[in-house]
C-alpha beads as a LAMMPS data file, in Angstrom:
LAMMPS data file: protein, C-alpha beads

89 atoms
88 bonds

1 atom types
1 bond types

-500.0 500.0 xlo xhi
-500.0 500.0 ylo yhi
-500.0 500.0 zlo zhi

Masses

1 110.0

Atoms # bond

1 1 1 -5.340 -6.266 16.773
2 1 1 -8.898 -7.026 17.797
3 1 1 -9.790 -9.562 20.379
4 1 1 -11.811 -12.472 18.977
5 1 1 -14.594 -11.739 21.462
6 1 1 -15.061 -8.218 20.031
7 1 1 -15.428 -9.368 16.421
8 1 1 -19.122 -9.694 15.536
9 1 1 -20.148 -13.121 14.419
10 1 1 -22.023 -13.712 11.180
11 1 1 -25.238 -15.608 11.881
12 1 1 -25.682 -18.894 10.085
13 1 1 -28.683 -18.820 7.794
14 1 1 -30.345 -22.127 6.928
15 1 1 -30.318 -23.109 3.273
16 1 1 -33.355 -22.008 1.298
17 1 1 -35.560 -24.558 -0.307
18 1 1 -37.055 -24.262 -3.756
19 1 1 -40.543 -23.967 -2.269
20 1 1 -39.759 -20.444 -0.992
21 1 1 -40.764 -17.658 -3.361
22 1 1 -37.934 -16.030 -5.253
23 1 1 -39.554 -12.585 -4.843
24 1 1 -37.077 -11.584 -2.158
25 1 1 -34.233 -11.379 -4.677
26 1 1 -33.713 -7.753 -3.658
27 1 1 -32.772 -8.919 -0.161
28 1 1 -29.127 -9.875 -0.085
29 1 1 -27.777 -12.757 1.840
30 1 1 -25.684 -11.539 4.815
31 1 1 -22.931 -13.952 3.851
32 1 1 -22.843 -12.539 0.333
33 1 1 -22.800 -9.040 1.775
34 1 1 -19.920 -9.981 4.064
35 1 1 -18.116 -11.526 1.096
36 1 1 -18.542 -8.295 -0.862
37 1 1 -17.128 -6.314 2.053
38 1 1 -14.165 -8.666 2.256
39 1 1 -13.544 -8.325 -1.482
40 1 1 -13.691 -4.534 -1.204
41 1 1 -11.277 -4.622 1.714
42 1 1 -8.960 -6.927 -0.226
43 1 1 -8.953 -4.468 -3.138
44 1 1 -8.170 -1.595 -0.778
45 1 1 -5.290 -3.526 0.773
46 1 1 -3.950 -4.385 -2.673
47 1 1 -4.145 -0.723 -3.663
48 1 1 -2.389 0.244 -0.464
49 1 1 0.361 -2.286 -1.197
50 1 1 0.794 -0.845 -4.684
51 1 1 1.046 2.672 -3.280
52 1 1 3.601 1.517 -0.703
53 1 1 5.699 -0.067 -3.448
54 1 1 5.523 3.143 -5.471
55 1 1 6.528 5.216 -2.442
56 1 1 9.457 2.860 -1.809
57 1 1 10.644 3.203 -5.396
58 1 1 10.382 6.989 -5.243
59 1 1 12.330 7.003 -1.988
60 1 1 15.091 4.888 -3.538
61 1 1 15.226 7.223 -6.537
62 1 1 15.446 10.260 -4.257
63 1 1 18.231 8.662 -2.204
64 1 1 20.149 7.792 -5.372
65 1 1 19.800 11.352 -6.686
66 1 1 20.941 12.710 -3.312
67 1 1 24.000 10.434 -3.305
68 1 1 24.886 11.499 -6.831
69 1 1 24.640 15.184 -5.900
70 1 1 26.740 14.547 -2.805
71 1 1 29.410 12.777 -4.879
72 1 1 29.394 15.658 -7.367
73 1 1 29.810 18.151 -4.515
74 1 1 32.700 16.200 -2.986
75 1 1 34.398 15.825 -6.383
76 1 1 33.980 19.538 -7.083
77 1 1 35.424 20.574 -3.717
78 1 1 38.408 18.249 -4.279
79 1 1 39.004 19.758 -7.723
80 1 1 38.794 23.276 -6.286
81 1 1 41.266 22.342 -3.537
82 1 1 43.679 20.986 -6.165
83 1 1 43.324 24.179 -8.220
84 1 1 43.982 26.294 -5.103
85 1 1 47.078 24.264 -4.250
86 1 1 48.388 24.405 -7.820
87 1 1 47.820 28.151 -8.151
88 1 1 49.401 28.960 -4.788
89 1 1 46.423 30.683 -3.138

Bonds

1 1 1 2
2 1 2 3
3 1 3 4
4 1 4 5
5 1 5 6
6 1 6 7
7 1 7 8
8 1 8 9
9 1 9 10
10 1 10 11
11 1 11 12
12 1 12 13
13 1 13 14
14 1 14 15
15 1 15 16
16 1 16 17
17 1 17 18
18 1 18 19
19 1 19 20
20 1 20 21
21 1 21 22
22 1 22 23
23 1 23 24
24 1 24 25
25 1 25 26
26 1 26 27
27 1 27 28
28 1 28 29
29 1 29 30
30 1 30 31
31 1 31 32
32 1 32 33
33 1 33 34
34 1 34 35
35 1 35 36
36 1 36 37
37 1 37 38
38 1 38 39
39 1 39 40
40 1 40 41
41 1 41 42
42 1 42 43
43 1 43 44
44 1 44 45
45 1 45 46
46 1 46 47
47 1 47 48
48 1 48 49
49 1 49 50
50 1 50 51
51 1 51 52
52 1 52 53
53 1 53 54
54 1 54 55
55 1 55 56
56 1 56 57
57 1 57 58
58 1 58 59
59 1 59 60
60 1 60 61
61 1 61 62
62 1 62 63
63 1 63 64
64 1 64 65
65 1 65 66
66 1 66 67
67 1 67 68
68 1 68 69
69 1 69 70
70 1 70 71
71 1 71 72
72 1 72 73
73 1 73 74
74 1 74 75
75 1 75 76
76 1 76 77
77 1 77 78
78 1 78 79
79 1 79 80
80 1 80 81
81 1 81 82
82 1 82 83
83 1 83 84
84 1 84 85
85 1 85 86
86 1 86 87
87 1 87 88
88 1 88 89
């Protein structure tokens, strides 16, 4: 986790008045730019959360399949042991 002192601070920009020309519309406000970065980061985190949920579900499915195969193996070995005992081998 970052120390608060190492996080860069966003400078406060005074509010613009209507007397200023609107020609600088191509220049973006640093606060808006920071907001866009935060939104992009939020989307990435949401996507990461979705991928983690998917990975968790796949893991549970794999564990369930493994348990089922293990049960089948144990049942089969028990049946074979019973057949061996019944046949006298």
